[in-house]
C-alpha positions in Angstrom: 166.3 115.4 62.3 169.0 116.0 59.8 166.9 114.6 57.0 164.0 117.0 57.5 163.0 119.4 54.7 164.4 122.6 56.4 167.1 121.1 58.6 169.7 123.2 56.9 168.2 126.5 58.1 168.7 128.4 61.3 165.9 130.8 62.4 165.9 133.4 65.2 162.4 133.9 66.5 162.3 137.3 68.3 158.5 137.5 68.6 155.7 137.0 71.1 152.1 136.0 71.3 150.7 134.2 68.2 151.6 135.5 64.7 155.4 135.5 64.9 155.8 132.3 67.0 153.4 130.5 64.7 155.4 131.6 61.7 158.6 130.3 63.4 156.8 127.0 64.4 156.1 126.3 60.7 159.9 126.3 60.1 160.6 124.4 63.3 158.1 121.6 62.5 159.8 121.1 59.1 163.2 120.6 60.9 164.8 124.1 61.0 166.9 125.0 64.0 164.8 127.7 65.6 166.1 129.8 68.5 163.3 131.6 70.4 164.3 134.9 72.1 162.2 135.7 75.1 162.3 138.8 77.3 163.0 138.3 81.0 159.3 138.2 81.9 158.7 135.6 79.2 156.5 135.5 76.1 153.2 137.2 76.8 151.3 134.0 75.7 152.7 132.2 78.8 150.2 134.2 80.8 147.2 133.6 78.4 146.5 129.9 78.7 144.5 127.8 78.4 145.9 126.1 81.5 145.4 122.6 82.8 142.6 122.8 85.5 142.5 126.6 84.9 145.5 127.0 87.1 147.8 129.7 85.5 151.5 128.7 85.2 154.1 130.1 82.8 155.2 126.6 81.8 151.8 125.2 81.2 150.0 127.6 78.7 148.5 125.6 75.9 148.9 128.5 73.5 152.5 129.0 74.3 153.3 125.3 74.1 151.6 124.9 70.8 153.3 127.8 69.1 156.7 127.1 70.4 157.3 123.4 70.0 160.6 122.2 68.5 162.4 125.4 69.4 165.5 126.2 71.5 165.3 129.2 73.8 167.3 132.1 75.1 166.4 135.0 77.4 167.5 138.5 76.3 166.5 142.0 77.4 166.7 144.1 74.3 166.7 147.3 76.2 170.3 146.4 77.3 173.2 147.0 75.0 174.9 143.7 75.9 171.8 141.6 75.1 171.2 143.4 71.8 174.8 142.6 70.9 174.1 139.0 71.7 171.0 139.0 69.5 173.0 140.5 66.7 175.6 137.8 67.1 172.9 135.1 66.8 171.4 136.8 63.8 174.7 137.1 62.1 174.8 133.3 61.8 171.1 132.9 60.9 169.2 132.5 57.7 166.0 134.2 58.9 165.0 136.5 61.7 161.3 136.8 62.7 160.7 139.9 64.7 157.5 141.7 65.8 158.7 144.9 67.4 156.9 148.1 66.2 158.7 150.0 63.4 159.4 152.8 65.9 161.0 150.3 68.3 163.1 148.7 65.6 164.4 152.1 64.7 165.1 153.0 68.3 167.0 149.8 69.0 168.8 149.6 65.7 167.4 146.3 64.8 165.9 147.1 61.4 167.0 145.2 58.2 169.4 147.9 57.1 171.4 147.6 60.3 171.3 143.8 60.6 172.2 143.1 57.0 175.6 144.8 57.5 176.5 141.7 59.7 175.0 139.2 57.3 174.0 140.1 53.8 172.3 136.6 53.4 169.9 137.4 56.2 166.2 137.6 55.6 164.3 139.7 58.2 160.6 139.1 58.5 159.0 142.0 60.3 155.5 141.5 61.6 153.4 144.5 62.7 149.7 145.6 62.6 150.1 148.0 59.6 153.5 147.4 58.1 156.8 149.3 58.2 155.8 152.1 56.0 152.7 154.4 55.6 150.7 156.7 57.8 149.6 153.9 60.2 153.1 152.3 60.7 153.3 153.2 64.4 149.6 152.6 65.3 149.0 149.9 67.8 146.9 146.9 66.8 145.4 143.8 68.5 143.6 140.7 67.5 140.2 142.5 67.5 141.5 145.5 65.6 143.4 143.5 63.0 140.4 141.3 62.3 138.0 144.2 61.7 140.4 146.6 59.9 141.4 143.8 57.6 137.7 143.6 56.6 136.6 140.1 57.8 134.2 141.6 60.4 132.0 142.9 57.6 131.6 139.4 56.4 130.7 138.0 59.7 128.1 136.6 60.1 127.4 134.9 56.8 129.5 136.4 54.0 128.4 140.0 54.3 126.7 142.3 56.8 124.0 144.2 55.0 122.0 145.4 58.0 124.5 146.6 60.7 121.8 147.6 63.3 120.4 144.0 63.2 123.5 142.2 62.1 126.5 144.0 63.8 129.9 142.8 62.5 131.3 140.1 64.7 134.8 138.9 65.5 135.5 135.2 64.9 136.5 133.3 67.9 140.1 132.7 69.1 143.1 134.2 67.3 142.2 133.7 63.7 143.6 137.1 62.5 146.9 136.3 64.2 147.2 132.8 62.8 146.4 134.2 59.3 149.2 136.7 59.8 151.6 133.9 60.9 150.8 131.7 57.9 151.2 134.7 55.6 154.6 135.5 57.2 155.7 131.9 56.9 154.8 131.6 53.2 156.4 135.0 52.3 159.6 134.0 54.2 159.8 130.8 52.3 159.5 132.7 49.0 162.3 135.0 50.2 164.5 132.0 50.9 163.9 130.7 47.4 164.7 134.2 46.0 168.0 134.1 48.0 168.9 130.8 46.4 168.5 132.5 43.0 169.9 135.9 43.7 172.4 135.3 46.5 171.1 138.0 48.9 168.7 138.4 51.7 165.9 140.9 52.0 163.3 142.4 54.3 159.9 140.8 54.3 157.3 143.3 55.5 154.2 141.6 56.9 151.2 143.7 57.9 148.4 141.9 59.9 145.8 144.2 58.2 146.9 143.0 54.7 147.2 139.4 55.8 143.6 139.5 57.0 142.4 141.4 53.9 143.9 138.7 51.7 141.0 136.5 52.7 138.5 138.9 51.0 139.4 137.9 47.4 135.9 136.5 46.9 134.4 139.9 47.9 136.7 141.8 45.5 135.8 139.5 42.7 132.1 139.8 43.5 132.4 143.6 43.1 133.6 143.1 39.5 130.5 141.1 38.6 127.9 142.5 41.0 128.7 146.2 41.6 125.2 146.7 43.0 126.2 144.7 46.1 127.5 147.0 48.8 131.2 146.5 49.5 
């Protein structure tokens, strides 16, 4: 698909589950050459399903197949020096790396932006984590449930705003909505970074926090506080 919108881009997708793979899928669906890096045990979503006839199989997970269409694949164990070297070789020829290791793990493995850009100063590294690369929560763990609620959407479910928690406890929306919101946010921010590179000639680190991605959906509530401060936040 050499005539596709993003066919000139090479992306390395070093992420699992939903947010990172969905971010990379956006690029793949627009024609980019996306190389997915999986650990030896495979992406965690291979074990989630849904599965045809409810029979688990790593090649048949609906979630995995949806989020990883139009990608090539390679298996690397990033705990091994040789495999990390191979990843760096891939990244040195890429436009964008999408990675969802924790900030602590990135530091431990030497896979942060500062290390990787020495091999490729045009590289954009999009780091996806629950709470971002900096700040007091940077190494806290997150999950779909935690990200949804700490981002604030729980207090708006059900019906815009929970005003009576004992009778209307905050609910989590079905599926993986927080993760898909994070993936969309990462994809859009990465595309902006690519446009910035065209103008400025250098790559950069794109720091995506799931908490902030979810909180971005609360703009209506923030605006409402400006006009109706008597409504509890």
